[in-house]
C-alpha positions, 0 to 999 in steps of 0.5 A: 633245918640243916644248921640244927641237924649239923649240931645234932650230928656233931653231938652224936658223933663226937666220939668218932674222933673226926672233928676236921670233917664235921665242918664239911658235912651238910646232911641231905634228907630224907635219909632213905633216898639216894638218886638212881644216878648216884647209886649207879655212879657209886657202884660203877667206879670199878668197885661194887657197892658192897661185898657180900658176907655171911656170919654163922648165927645160932637159932635161939639166943635166949634158951639152952635147949638142944634145938636152940643151938642150931645155926643159920647163915646170916647175910651181911653187906660191907663197904670199906671204901671210905673206912679210915681203919682200925688204927684210927678208931674210925667209926662203923655205921651199921644198918639194922636190917629190915623186913626184906632182902638186905640188898634192896635196902642197901641200894635205897639207903643213900644217906649212909653212903653220902656221909661215910666219906666225911666220917671215914666210916665202914658201912655194914648192912645186916639182914634180918633173920627169916628174910632175904637169904638169911633163912634158918633151917638150911635156907629151906623156906618150906620148913622155916615158914611152915608153922609157929614151931619154926616161925617162933624164932622170928622176932625183933628181940632175936634179930637185935641179938643177931646184930649185937653178936655179929657186930661184936665178932666183926669188930674183933676180927677187924681188930677194931674193938675201939671203933665206935658203932652207930646204928641206922634204921629207916625203911618202908615195907610193903605187902599185898594190902588188898589181900590182907587189909588188916595187916598191910598198914603195919608193914612199914613201920617196924624196922625204923624202930630197931635202931632206937631199940638197939641203942637202948638194949645194947648201949655197950655195942652202939654209941648212937642211933638214927631212927628215921620215921620210928613209930615207937609209940604205935602200940596199945592205946598210946597213939590214936588208931586214927592218926595213920589214915588222918595224916594220909588225908592231910597229905592229899588235902594239902595238894588237894559196886552194887548196881547191875554190871557194876563190877564189869564197869569197875573192871573197865574203869580201872583196867583190872585183869580179867581173871578176878574182880571184887569190890572189896579187893578193888577198894584195898588196891586203891587204898594201897596206892594212896597209903604207900604213895604218902609213905614214899612222897620223896622230893626226888624220883625214887624206885623203892616200892615202885618207880615214882616221880618226885613228890608223887602225892602232888602228881596224884592230886594233879591226876585227880584234878585233871579238868579234862576228866570232868566229873568222871570219878572213876577216871580220876581215881584211876589216874591217881592209882596209875601214878603208883602202880604204873608210872612207867606206863608198862602195865596193860592191866592190874591183877588183884590176885597178884601175890608176887613178893619181889622183896621178900616181905611176906613173913611180916604177917607172922610178926604182925600176928605176934608182937607187932600189934600196931593199931593203925587201921581206924578211919574217922570222919577226918579221913578220906577213907571209909569210916571204920573202927580199929577192931583187935578181935578181927586181928585175933581171929585172923591170927588164930586161923592163919597161924594158930597163935594168939597175939601179945599186944602188950609185949613190945611196950613191956620189952622196950617201953612206950608208956611215959616214954619221955621219962624213960628216955630222959633217964636211960636214953642218949645219942639217939636222933629221931627223925620224923617227916610230918608227911609220913603217916608213921610220924603220928606214932613217933617220938615228938620231944627233944630232951637234950642234944644227945636225945634229939628230935628232927621234924621236917614239914614237907618230907616223909 
C-alpha cells in the first residue's frame, strides 16, 4: 500500500519541484491522525503550532445586492516553519475548513504537518464560514443563526468561494503567485445524535468532499487535492441508504423499555443522570457510540471526537464479549458505550439532554436541511441497528418546522456532479487522490475507481 501511495504522491506533486525530497517520503496513514505526543512536540519547540490571522470576506460572492457586500472576518491559521519560500516556488498546502472550529481540525490533521518538511510546504488552514470564529454579522450568533434570511449565506458553494478568494490574495501578498496549491480535506464531524437522529449521520461526511469539489471548481487555484473519506456519491439514489449502517455492522462483526419500571432499569444499567430518561433518546445515545467509534477506528490512540484507545471497535467488542458479564445484555452494551463516552473514566453519569457543542458544529443542521441531503439513515436486515427505511418526508417535515425551509435534494449533484461520476472525472478531473478506509462508514459513498495516476483511488482495508 505504501509503495503505491508514494507513486500517487509523486504524480500529484510533480509540479511542486522538489524531486530530491520525494525519495525520502513515506506517507503515514490515516491522514487525519497525529499522535498527541507528536502534536505536543511540534507545538513546544519554541514555536506555536500556527499563527492565527484574519481575512476580510464579503458575505455573498454571487449577487450584487447591497447586503451582498457586507463583510466578515474569516479566520485562518498559517505555519511557515517548513516553507521553502516564494523564490523557490515552494508549494502551499491548504486545508479546506470543516464544520467546526478550525483549530480543532488543525490539531488533528497530522498528515499535513508530517509531510510539509519533505515538500518545504507552507501550511494554511482556512475556517469555514459560520463556524468557529468566522461568524458573519460582526460575530453575533444571535443574528447570524437567527433564521433562513441570515443562514442562507451558509453553503458549500459560498465556502469554496471564500477559500479561492483567500488563497489568491494570500499568494499575491506573499509574492508567491507561482507557488502551486494543493488542497486537503478530511474530518469527522459530530452532533448530538440522540437529539436529532435523522441528521446526525449526515454530519461527518460533508467536508471531506470540499477538497475534491474545490479542485474541480477552481482548477486554476489548486493543482491537486487529497480527499480523505470523501462521500461525493452519497446523494439522491446514487448510493444505497443502507450502506452506511451496513459498513458499521461489518466493522463490529469483524471483531465480533415497555415493562413496569423499565426506564428506571435502563437508567441504572447505563448510568444515565437523573434529570431525564427516555427509551428513544437512550437508543440514539447507544447508536451514536457505535457509529462514531466506527468512524474513528484509528490504529493509534486519538482525541478527536472523544478520547479513545487504538482500534476502539476492537475494544468495544472485547467489552461486549467479556465472559464475566455472562448473559447480562445491558451490562455488555454499557461496557461498549463506556469505551466511547467514558474511556478516561471521569464520568459518573451520562446526561441525555446534554446539548454542549465544544467544537461548534451546531450549524450543520442548517446545511443538512438545505443542500446536504445524504440518505444514510436506512437499516436493513444486514444491519445491527433496528430495521428502518430512509424517509425523505421526515426530513422535509423537520426542516420546514425548524427553519421554514425546503431542502433541495438534487442541488449537490447539479452543482458538482454525481451521476455517471466516472465519465465526468475522466473528462474533467485530474490530480485528485480519493483515499478511502474501508472500515469507514462513509466509504460506501466514496469514489471507487482509479482512472489514471492523476486521478487515483487508495483503499485501506483495516483503517477508517
